[in-house]
C-alpha positions as CSV (number, residue, x, y, z in Angstrom):
1,M,218.6,56.3,-9.7
2,T,222.0,54.7,-8.8
3,I,223.2,55.6,-5.5
4,P,226.8,56.8,-5.7
5,P,229.5,54.7,-3.7
6,W,230.6,57.3,-1.5
7,I,227.2,57.9,0.1
8,S,227.7,54.7,2.4
9,S,230.8,56.4,3.7
10,Y,228.8,59.4,5.0
11,E,228.6,59.7,8.7
12,P,225.0,59.3,9.9
13,E,224.5,63.0,10.8
14,I,225.4,64.1,7.1
15,K,222.5,64.1,4.7
16,P,223.5,63.4,0.8
17,R,221.1,66.2,-0.1
18,L,220.8,69.5,1.8
19,D,218.4,72.4,2.1
20,Y,219.9,75.8,0.9
21,P,218.6,79.0,2.1
22,S,217.5,81.3,-0.6
23,V,219.5,84.3,0.6
24,A,222.4,86.6,-0.6
25,L,225.7,86.1,1.0
26,T,225.2,89.3,3.0
27,D,222.2,87.7,4.7
28,L,224.7,85.5,6.7
29,L,226.2,88.5,8.2
30,Q,222.8,90.1,9.1
31,Q,221.5,87.0,10.6
32,A,224.7,86.7,12.8
33,A,224.4,90.2,13.9
34,E,220.6,89.8,14.7
35,Q,221.2,86.4,16.7
36,F,224.6,87.5,18.4
37,P,225.0,91.5,18.2
38,D,227.4,91.7,21.1
39,R,229.5,88.6,20.3
40,D,233.1,89.3,19.0
41,A,233.0,88.7,15.2
42,L,236.7,89.7,14.6
43,F,239.8,89.7,16.8
44,F,242.9,91.5,15.4
45,M,245.8,92.0,17.5
46,G,243.9,92.8,20.6
47,K,241.1,94.8,18.8
48,R,237.6,93.3,19.0
49,L,234.7,94.2,16.8
50,S,231.5,92.8,17.6
51,Y,228.9,91.6,14.9
52,Q,226.8,94.4,15.3
53,K,229.6,96.9,14.8
54,L,230.9,94.7,11.7
55,L,227.4,95.1,10.3
56,D,227.3,98.7,10.9
57,A,230.8,99.2,9.2
58,A,229.6,97.0,6.1
59,Y,226.8,99.2,5.8
60,R,228.7,102.5,6.1
61,F,231.1,101.3,3.2
62,A,228.1,100.1,1.1
63,N,226.5,103.8,1.4
64,A,230.0,105.4,0.9
65,L,230.4,103.3,-2.5
66,I,227.1,104.5,-3.6
67,R,227.9,108.0,-2.8
68,L,231.1,107.7,-4.9
69,G,229.0,106.6,-7.8
70,V,229.8,102.9,-7.6
71,G,226.8,101.1,-9.1
72,R,225.3,97.8,-8.9
73,G,227.6,95.1,-11.0
74,D,230.6,97.5,-10.7
75,R,233.9,95.8,-9.6
76,V,235.6,96.7,-6.7
77,A,239.1,95.4,-6.1
78,L,240.4,94.6,-2.6
79,S,244.2,94.5,-2.1
80,L,244.3,93.7,1.7
81,P,245.7,91.1,4.0
82,N,243.7,89.4,6.7
83,V,242.5,92.7,8.6
84,P,239.3,93.9,9.7
85,Q,239.0,96.3,6.8
86,Y,238.9,93.3,4.4
87,V,235.7,91.8,6.0
88,I,234.1,95.2,6.3
89,C,234.8,96.1,2.6
90,Y,233.9,92.8,1.2
91,Y,230.6,92.5,2.7
92,G,229.9,96.4,2.0
93,V,230.6,95.7,-1.6
94,L,228.2,93.1,-1.7
95,F,225.5,95.0,0.2
96,M,225.3,97.5,-2.6
97,G,225.2,95.1,-5.2
98,G,228.9,95.3,-6.5
99,I,231.3,92.7,-7.2
100,V,234.4,92.0,-5.2
101,V,237.6,91.5,-7.1
102,Q,240.0,89.2,-5.2
103,T,243.5,90.8,-5.4
104,N,246.6,89.7,-3.7
105,P,248.4,92.5,-2.0
106,L,251.6,91.0,-3.0
107,Y,251.2,91.6,-6.6
108,T,253.8,93.6,-8.5
109,E,252.5,96.7,-10.6
110,R,252.4,94.6,-13.7
111,E,250.2,91.9,-12.2
112,L,247.9,94.4,-10.6
113,V,247.5,96.2,-14.0
114,R,246.8,92.9,-15.8
115,Q,244.0,92.1,-13.3
116,L,242.5,95.5,-13.0
117,T,242.5,95.7,-16.9
118,D,240.7,92.4,-17.1
119,S,238.1,93.0,-14.4
120,G,237.4,96.5,-15.3
121,A,237.6,97.6,-11.7
122,K,237.5,101.3,-11.2
123,T,237.7,101.4,-7.4
124,I,240.2,99.8,-5.3
125,V,240.7,99.4,-1.5
126,C,244.2,98.8,-0.6
127,L,246.6,98.8,2.4
128,D,248.8,101.9,2.7
129,L,252.0,99.8,2.1
130,V,250.5,98.7,-1.3
131,Y,249.6,102.2,-2.4
132,P,252.8,103.1,-4.2
133,R,252.4,100.2,-6.4
134,V,248.6,101.1,-7.0
135,K,249.6,104.8,-7.7
136,K,252.2,103.5,-10.4
137,A,249.6,101.4,-11.8
138,C,247.2,104.4,-12.4
139,R,249.7,105.4,-15.2
140,T,248.3,102.4,-17.1
141,V,244.7,101.8,-16.0
142,T,241.9,104.2,-15.1
143,L,241.0,104.2,-11.4
144,N,238.1,106.5,-10.2
145,N,238.6,105.9,-6.6
146,V,241.7,104.7,-4.5
147,I,240.6,103.9,-0.9
148,V,243.5,103.5,1.3
149,T,243.7,101.9,4.8
150,G,246.6,101.3,7.2
151,I,247.0,98.3,9.8
152,Q,247.0,100.8,12.6
153,D,243.3,102.0,11.7
154,Y,242.1,98.9,13.5
155,L,244.6,98.5,16.2
156,P,243.8,99.0,20.0
157,F,245.7,101.8,21.9
158,P,248.7,102.2,22.3
159,K,249.5,99.6,19.4
160,N,248.0,102.0,16.8
161,V,250.3,104.7,17.7
162,L,253.4,102.6,17.9
163,Y,252.8,100.4,14.7
164,P,253.6,103.5,12.2
165,L,256.6,104.2,14.3
166,V,257.9,100.7,14.0
167,Q,257.2,100.6,10.3
168,K,258.9,103.7,9.7
169,K,262.1,102.2,11.6
170,K,261.7,99.3,9.3
171,G,261.8,101.4,6.2
172,A,258.5,100.5,5.2
173,V,256.6,103.1,2.9
174,S,253.2,104.0,4.7
175,R,251.0,106.5,3.2
176,T,247.5,107.2,4.8
177,D,247.2,110.5,3.1
178,D,248.0,111.9,-0.3
179,S,246.4,115.4,-0.9
180,S,248.3,115.5,-4.3
181,S,246.1,113.0,-5.6
182,D,242.6,113.4,-7.1
183,Y,241.6,109.9,-6.4
184,F,242.8,109.4,-2.9
185,I,240.4,108.5,-0.2
186,S,241.0,107.6,3.4
187,L,238.9,104.5,4.4
188,K,238.9,105.7,8.0
189,K,237.6,109.1,7.2
190,L,235.2,107.7,4.6
191,L,233.4,105.4,7.0
192,A,233.3,108.0,9.7
193,R,231.0,110.4,7.6
194,S,229.0,107.4,6.0
195,S,225.6,106.5,7.3
196,P,225.1,103.0,8.9
197,E,221.6,103.0,7.4
198,P,220.8,99.2,6.2
199,V,221.4,99.0,2.2
200,R,218.8,96.8,0.5
201,T,219.6,95.3,-3.0
202,D,217.6,92.8,-4.8
203,I,220.1,90.0,-5.6
204,D,219.4,87.4,-8.2
205,L,221.1,84.5,-6.3
206,S,222.0,82.2,-9.2
207,E,223.0,84.9,-11.7
208,D,224.4,88.0,-9.9
209,I,228.2,87.6,-9.4
210,A,229.5,88.2,-5.8
211,V,233.2,87.6,-6.4
212,L,235.7,87.5,-9.1
213,Q,238.3,85.0,-8.0
214,Y,241.3,84.8,-10.4
215,T,242.7,81.4,-11.3
216,G,244.7,79.7,-14.1
217,G,241.9,78.5,-16.3
218,T,242.9,75.7,-18.7
219,T,245.8,77.9,-20.4
220,G,247.7,79.2,-17.4
221,T,246.6,82.6,-18.1
222,A,244.8,84.1,-15.2
223,K,240.9,84.1,-15.5
224,G,238.3,85.8,-13.4
225,V,236.1,82.9,-12.0
226,M,232.6,84.2,-11.7
227,L,231.3,83.0,-8.4
228,T,227.5,83.8,-7.7
229,H,225.8,84.4,-4.3
230,A,224.2,81.0,-4.6
231,N,227.7,79.4,-5.3
232,L,229.2,80.9,-2.1
233,V,226.2,80.4,0.1
234,A,225.9,76.7,-0.9
235,N,229.5,75.8,-0.3
236,V,229.3,77.5,3.1
237,I,226.3,75.2,4.0
238,Q,227.9,72.2,2.6
239,C,231.1,72.9,4.9
240,A,229.0,73.5,8.1
241,A,227.2,70.0,7.3
242,W,230.5,68.3,7.0
243,I,231.8,69.7,10.3
244,H,228.4,68.7,11.7
245,R,229.5,69.1,15.5
246,V,230.1,72.9,15.0
247,R,228.0,75.1,17.3
248,K,226.6,78.6,16.1
249,G,227.6,81.2,18.5
250,E,230.3,79.3,20.2
251,E,233.2,78.6,17.9
252,T,236.4,80.4,17.3
253,M,237.9,80.5,13.9
254,L,241.7,80.8,13.0
255,A,241.9,82.8,9.9
256,A,245.4,82.2,9.0
257,V,244.8,81.3,5.4
258,P,244.6,84.6,3.2
259,L,241.2,85.9,2.8
260,F,241.9,87.0,-0.9
261,H,242.6,83.1,-1.5
262,V,239.2,81.4,-2.3
263,Y,239.6,78.8,0.4
264,G,240.3,81.5,3.0
265,M,237.2,83.5,2.0
266,T,234.8,80.6,2.2
267,V,236.1,78.4,4.9
268,C,237.6,81.1,7.3
269,M,235.5,84.2,6.6
270,N,232.2,83.2,5.0
271,L,231.8,79.9,7.1
272,G,232.9,81.9,10.2
273,I,230.2,84.5,9.9
274,Y,227.8,81.8,8.9
275,L,228.5,80.2,12.3
276,A,228.8,83.5,14.2
277,A,232.1,82.4,15.2
278,R,234.9,84.7,16.7
279,I,237.4,85.0,13.7
280,L,241.0,85.5,14.6
281,L,242.7,87.5,11.8
282,V,246.3,86.7,11.1
283,P,247.7,89.2,8.4
284,K,250.7,87.4,7.9
285,F,251.8,83.7,8.7
286,D,254.4,83.4,11.6
287,A,254.8,80.2,13.6
288,D,255.7,82.1,16.7
289,Q,252.9,84.5,16.5
290,L,250.4,81.9,15.5
291,L,251.4,79.5,18.5
292,K,250.9,82.6,20.8
293,L,247.4,83.2,19.4
294,I,246.4,79.7,19.7
295,H,247.5,79.5,23.2
296,G,245.9,82.8,24.2
297,E,242.8,83.0,22.3
298,K,242.0,79.1,21.9
299,P,240.5,78.7,18.5
300,T,238.4,75.7,17.8
301,L,238.6,75.7,14.1
302,F,241.7,75.9,12.0
303,P,241.5,75.6,8.4
304,G,244.9,75.6,6.7
305,A,247.6,74.3,4.4
306,P,250.0,71.5,5.2
307,T,253.0,74.1,5.3
308,M,251.1,75.7,8.2
309,Y,250.9,72.3,10.4
310,I,254.5,71.4,9.4
311,A,255.6,74.8,10.7
312,I,253.8,74.2,14.0
313,I,254.8,70.8,14.7
314,H,258.4,71.4,14.0
315,H,258.7,74.6,16.1
316,P,261.3,74.5,18.7
317,R,259.3,75.9,21.6
318,L,256.2,73.9,20.7
319,D,256.0,72.3,24.3
320,S,255.6,76.0,25.7
321,Y,252.0,76.2,24.1
322,N,248.8,74.6,24.6
323,L,247.1,73.7,21.3
324,S,244.2,71.7,22.9
325,S,241.5,73.9,22.1
326,I,241.5,72.9,18.5
327,N,238.6,70.5,17.5
328,Y,238.4,70.7,13.7
329,C,240.8,71.3,10.7
330,I,240.4,70.6,6.9
331,S,243.7,71.0,5.2
332,G,243.4,72.3,1.6
333,S,245.7,73.6,-1.2
334,A,248.2,70.9,-1.4
335,P,248.4,67.1,-0.4
336,L,248.7,66.5,3.5
337,P,251.4,64.0,4.5
338,L,250.1,61.2,6.8
339,K,252.8,61.8,9.4
340,V,251.9,65.5,9.6
341,Q,248.3,64.7,10.0
342,Q,249.0,62.1,12.9
343,T,251.5,64.3,14.6
344,F,249.2,67.4,14.6
345,E,246.1,65.2,15.9
346,K,248.3,63.9,18.7
347,L,249.3,67.4,19.6
348,T,245.8,68.9,19.6
349,G,243.5,66.0,20.4
350,G,241.4,67.5,17.5
351,K,240.8,66.2,13.9
352,L,242.9,67.2,10.7
353,V,241.6,65.6,7.3
354,E,242.5,66.4,4.0
355,G,240.1,67.9,1.4
356,Y,240.2,69.1,-2.3
357,G,238.7,72.0,-4.1
358,L,239.4,74.6,-6.9
359,S,238.4,78.2,-7.4
360,E,235.9,77.2,-10.0
361,A,234.0,75.4,-7.3
362,A,234.0,78.1,-4.6
363,P,236.2,76.0,-3.7
364,V,235.4,72.7,-1.8
365,T,234.2,69.6,-3.5
366,H,235.7,66.6,-1.5
367,A,236.9,65.9,1.9
368,N,237.6,63.0,4.2
369,P,235.0,62.5,6.8
370,I,236.1,64.1,10.0
371,W,234.8,61.5,12.3
372,G,234.4,58.6,9.9
373,R,236.6,56.6,7.7
374,R,239.6,58.4,6.3
375,V,241.7,57.0,3.7
376,E,245.6,57.8,3.4
377,G,246.4,59.5,0.0
378,S,243.0,60.3,-0.7
379,I,241.2,63.7,-1.1
380,G,238.1,62.1,0.3
381,I,234.5,61.7,-1.0
382,P,232.4,64.3,-2.6
383,W,230.4,66.7,-0.4
384,P,226.5,66.6,-0.2
385,D,224.9,67.6,-3.6
386,T,228.2,67.0,-5.2
387,E,228.6,64.8,-8.1
388,A,232.0,63.5,-9.2
389,L,233.4,61.1,-11.8
390,I,236.6,60.3,-13.6
391,M,236.5,60.8,-17.4
392,Q,238.8,58.9,-19.8
393,E,240.2,60.5,-23.0
394,N,237.6,58.7,-24.9
395,G,234.8,60.6,-23.2
396,E,233.7,57.5,-21.1
397,A,233.5,57.5,-17.4
398,A,236.4,55.4,-15.8
399,A,235.9,52.3,-13.9
400,P,237.3,52.1,-10.5
401,G,240.9,52.3,-10.3
402,Q,241.3,53.8,-13.7
403,I,243.0,57.0,-14.3
404,G,241.3,59.9,-15.8
405,E,240.2,63.6,-15.5
406,L,238.3,64.4,-12.5
407,L,235.0,66.1,-13.4
408,V,232.6,67.7,-10.7
409,K,229.1,69.1,-10.7
410,G,227.1,70.7,-7.8
411,P,225.6,74.2,-6.7
412,Q,229.0,75.4,-5.8
413,V,230.3,75.4,-9.4
414,M,230.9,78.7,-10.9
415,K,229.0,80.5,-13.6
416,G,232.0,80.6,-15.8
417,Y,235.0,82.8,-16.6
418,W,234.7,86.6,-16.8
419,N,234.5,87.5,-20.4
420,Q,235.9,84.2,-21.5
421,P,233.3,82.3,-23.3
422,A,235.8,80.0,-25.1
423,E,237.4,79.3,-21.8
424,T,234.2,78.6,-20.1
425,E,232.9,76.4,-22.8
426,A,236.2,74.4,-22.5
427,V,235.7,73.3,-19.0
428,L,232.1,73.6,-18.3
429,K,229.5,71.4,-20.1
430,E,226.0,70.7,-19.0
431,G,227.2,71.7,-15.5
432,W,230.1,69.3,-15.2
433,L,233.3,71.2,-14.5
434,A,236.6,69.7,-15.8
435,T,239.0,70.2,-13.2
436,G,242.2,69.6,-14.9
437,D,243.5,67.2,-12.4
438,M,244.2,63.6,-13.2
439,G,243.0,61.0,-10.7
440,Y,240.9,57.7,-10.0
441,M,238.3,56.6,-7.7
442,D,238.4,53.4,-5.7
443,T,235.3,51.0,-5.2
444,D,234.1,52.8,-2.1
445,G,234.0,56.1,-4.0
446,Y,236.9,57.6,-2.4
447,F,238.9,59.8,-4.9
448,Y,242.8,60.3,-5.4
449,I,244.6,62.9,-7.4
450,V,247.8,61.5,-9.2
451,D,248.9,64.3,-11.3
452,R,247.8,67.6,-12.9
453,K,246.7,68.0,-16.4
454,K,247.5,71.5,-16.1
455,E,251.1,72.5,-15.5
456,M,250.2,74.8,-12.7
457,I,252.6,74.9,-9.7
458,N,251.3,74.7,-6.3
459,A,253.5,76.5,-3.9
460,S,252.2,76.6,-0.3
461,G,248.6,76.7,-1.7
462,L,249.4,79.7,-3.9
463,K,249.1,79.1,-7.6
464,V,251.8,79.7,-9.9
465,Y,251.6,79.7,-13.7
466,P,254.8,78.5,-15.4
467,R,253.9,80.8,-18.7
468,E,253.8,83.9,-16.4
469,V,257.3,83.3,-14.9
470,E,258.7,82.4,-18.3
471,E,257.5,85.6,-19.7
472,V,259.4,87.5,-17.2
473,L,262.6,85.6,-17.6
474,Y,262.4,86.2,-21.4
475,Q,262.5,89.8,-20.6
476,H,266.1,89.6,-19.3
477,P,268.7,90.5,-22.0
478,A,270.8,87.6,-21.1
479,V,268.0,84.9,-21.6
480,Q,267.4,83.3,-24.8
481,E,264.8,80.6,-23.6
482,A,263.2,79.6,-20.4
483,A,261.0,76.9,-19.1
484,V,259.5,76.7,-15.5
485,I,258.3,73.7,-13.7
486,G,257.3,72.9,-10.2
487,I,259.7,70.7,-8.0
488,P,259.1,68.9,-4.7
489,D,259.7,71.1,-1.7
490,E,259.3,69.6,1.9
491,Y,258.0,72.9,3.3
492,R,256.0,74.5,0.4
493,G,254.8,71.0,-1.3
494,E,256.1,72.4,-4.6
495,T,258.5,75.2,-5.5
496,V,259.5,76.9,-8.7
497,K,262.5,76.0,-10.8
498,A,263.8,77.6,-14.0
499,F,265.6,76.0,-16.8
500,V,267.5,78.8,-18.8
501,V,269.3,78.9,-22.0
502,L,271.6,82.1,-22.4
503,R,272.2,84.2,-25.3
504,G,275.5,83.6,-26.9
505,D,278.3,84.4,-24.6
506,Q,276.1,86.2,-22.1
507,Q,276.5,85.4,-18.4
508,V,274.2,86.0,-15.5
509,S,274.1,84.8,-11.9
510,D,271.2,83.0,-9.9
511,Q,271.3,86.2,-7.9
512,Q,271.0,88.5,-10.8
513,L,267.8,86.6,-12.3
514,D,266.5,86.6,-8.7
515,Q,266.7,90.2,-8.4
516,F,265.1,90.7,-11.9
517,C,262.2,88.3,-11.1
518,R,261.4,89.8,-7.6
519,E,261.1,93.3,-9.2
520,R,258.4,91.9,-11.5
521,L,256.9,89.0,-9.6
522,A,255.3,88.3,-6.2
523,S,257.8,86.6,-4.1
524,Y,256.1,83.3,-4.2
525,K,256.3,83.1,-7.9
526,V,260.1,83.7,-8.1
527,P,262.2,80.7,-8.9
528,R,263.9,79.1,-6.0
529,A,266.4,77.1,-8.2
530,Y,267.9,77.6,-11.6
531,E,269.6,75.2,-14.2
532,Y,271.6,76.6,-17.2
533,R,271.4,74.4,-20.3
534,S,272.5,74.6,-24.0
535,E,269.1,73.9,-25.2
536,L,265.7,72.7,-23.9
537,P,263.6,69.6,-25.1
538,K,261.2,70.6,-27.8
539,T,258.5,69.0,-29.8
540,M,258.9,68.8,-33.6
541,V,257.2,72.2,-34.0
542,G,259.5,73.9,-31.5
543,K,257.2,73.8,-28.3
544,V,259.3,73.4,-25.2
545,L,258.5,70.2,-23.3
546,R,258.0,71.0,-19.7
547,R,256.8,67.6,-19.3
548,A,260.0,66.2,-20.2
549,L,261.9,68.6,-17.9
550,A,259.5,67.6,-15.1
551,E,260.4,63.8,-15.8
552,E,264.1,64.4,-15.8
553,E,263.8,66.2,-12.2
554,R,261.7,63.3,-10.9
555,N,264.2,60.5,-12.2
556,K,267.1,62.8,-10.8
557,Q,265.4,62.9,-7.3
558,G,264.3,59.4,-7.5
559,T,260.8,60.1,-7.0
């Protein structure tokens, strides 16, 4: 058997082959609670929840779901930011054999309906601020249980009293009770009257789906990535092996990446629980609040995206904060600029390396060695038990330096797309996952991404599918044609630009289109720039050439 070239770049402490425990994802929480029952599991705006109390709450939620008629294999959507209720409900669903449907709480009614319809979820847990959108969605989809919670439910006194008052003053719609609804349930009351008795469910680790993580698939239409318990446990073990100097029961994890994002779910939450770390939950990224949290609570691990590190190093009052507790950071979701890496490491004294992953791989497949050789511009080398190759268009493996599509294979690779056999077959063959990203490998086994085969836009690590934005623009009465591409953005990595052809003598302003889109799309999907044209470049059969627009934009910007 040929030894892959990247193995020689592994640090001595990392084995190319790992032992994976035959356990469900929920066992990670049970083990942490057994070994460190009184250790803080979650820290949220001053509220502390121990591992034993977190486990008890997860059992309570599992028992509550069973009592509500939710069965094994049923999908339960979570529409929550990074709050304790997210972790409780996530593990509670898994304990009773359900499937977690990851839902962005910023989704509009339209986006929410699409995901609920596709997943078939009949139960949703949402924040009270999201509830009005969920209630409207119920006009289109059937939901048996709408379980509602508020930020204040897990705040310490007096914050739990003051928070609703502050939100009311801001004009935010908060609803923690709706007696007019037949399906409205208060999570706080539900947990209070539920049993903390352990829930045991037989799990087929490689077959039973734990999470539906929505992503773009190959066509740009959102697909539910089926991640099994085995997939998710494997990626946690791989991650822990890569950061081999971590100590169980002694780390503090900064969870600033949204947990509904596959990267935050695995690297912040599931890894944090495997390590019995104290997880600092950050519901919304704010550089001021984040610096105060780092200074006061001293996290040792900080998984993040380049935009987060950029915001920190350019903060005007950075000198007022001590960041020296941070030891390890893996940056994901977007390319990490070298200057950002160097500046952040100088500030903290810790290590910041770039990694690579995708929802279909739970998500991490590559990273630069943390204490070994790091290569500028590279996503690093494949993780233990992960194979990777560059495939040319002719179906042959590329030689070092040749560009082709990145393919990966390993225990973290998904089972397939939910109810999409054709899409699954298009990207998954004999265990090999076609990532849709174009790149190359050097002679030492380090990989580089040069372009996207898919036309997905990566805005601050959040995926934006051009087709979805275009569909909204086409709904505007003044718009005849529209095409959307990603353009470089110093802060977000990429942002959305729309090219628009207006109907006849119709007129519309940027502000009017912006308002129209904001009513129908999550804010990060809304175009930040508009360009009006008399026509769009097309193929002979009339298909708009986004590629040509992107090339024009690159030439214009000199990149």
